[in-house]
C-alpha positions in Angstrom: 0.5 0.0 -0.5 1.5 4.1 -0.9 1.3 6.5 1.4 0.1 8.9 -0.7 -3.4 10.0 0.1 -6.4 9.3 -1.5 -7.9 10.8 -4.1 -10.5 12.5 -2.7 -8.7 13.6 0.6 -6.5 15.8 -2.4 -9.8 17.2 -4.5 -11.5 18.0 -1.2 -8.3 19.4 0.1 -7.9 21.8 -3.4 -11.5 23.1 -3.3 -11.3 24.0 0.6 -8.2 26.0 -0.3 -9.9 28.2 -3.1 -13.2 28.2 -1.1 -11.4 30.0 1.9 -9.2 32.0 -0.7 -12.7 33.3 -1.7 -14.1 33.7 1.7 -10.9 36.3 2.2 -11.4 37.7 -0.4 -15.0 38.5 0.1 -14.4 39.5 3.6 -11.8 42.1 2.3 -14.6 43.2 0.0 -16.8 43.5 2.7 -14.8 45.7 5.2 -13.5 47.9 2.4 -16.8 48.5 0.5 -19.4 47.8 3.4 -20.6 44.6 1.9 -22.7 43.6 -0.9 -26.1 42.5 -1.8 -26.7 39.9 -5.1 -29.9 39.4 -5.7 -33.1 38.1 -8.3 -36.3 37.4 -7.5 -36.8 34.6 -5.0 -32.7 34.6 -4.3 -30.6 37.3 -2.7 -27.2 36.7 -1.4 -26.1 39.9 1.1 -23.6 39.9 3.4 -22.7 43.0 6.1 -19.9 41.3 8.2 -16.8 40.6 6.8 -15.8 39.1 10.5 -18.1 36.4 9.8 -16.4 35.3 6.4 -13.2 34.9 8.0 -14.5 33.2 10.8 -15.7 30.4 8.5 -12.4 30.9 6.4 -10.6 30.0 9.3 -13.0 27.1 10.1 -12.9 25.6 6.6 -8.6 25.7 6.6 -8.7 24.0 9.5 -11.2 21.4 8.8 -9.0 20.8 5.2 -6.3 20.7 7.4 -7.5 17.8 9.6 -8.9 15.8 6.3 -5.3 16.0 4.5 -2.4 18.1 6.7 0.4 18.0 4.2 0.8 19.9 1.8 -0.6 23.0 4.4 -2.1 26.2 2.5 0.7 28.0 2.9 3.0 25.7 1.6 0.5 25.7 -1.3 0.6 29.4 -1.8 4.1 30.0 -1.4 4.9 28.0 -4.4 2.3 29.1 -6.4 3.8 32.7 -5.5 6.9 30.7 -5.8 8.4 31.8 -3.1 11.0 29.6 -1.3 10.0 28.6 2.4 12.4 29.9 4.6 12.7 31.0 8.1 12.4 35.0 8.8 15.3 34.7 10.5 18.0 32.2 11.5 17.6 30.0 15.1 21.1 30.9 16.5 22.8 27.7 17.8 23.2 26.9 21.3 27.0 26.8 22.7 
């Protein structure tokens, strides 16, 4: 048996990452412009609280990490931006 995660876990993690990014973008939009309302006829979608959207994004990322821990969202963002993961400051050696 291989150590690679099941395909459904990988797909679920990617969808979770995309939805978390969308929620963060909507939270920023809501914070900057005071919210939005989209609707026609029977259905309406509105938001006035960016904080609630951020909490939902954090919860979604937490559930995503329960399903698939590696690669983390941070690693995926850094890879997407093509930035090498390095610590900000080196840890001094003990003498």
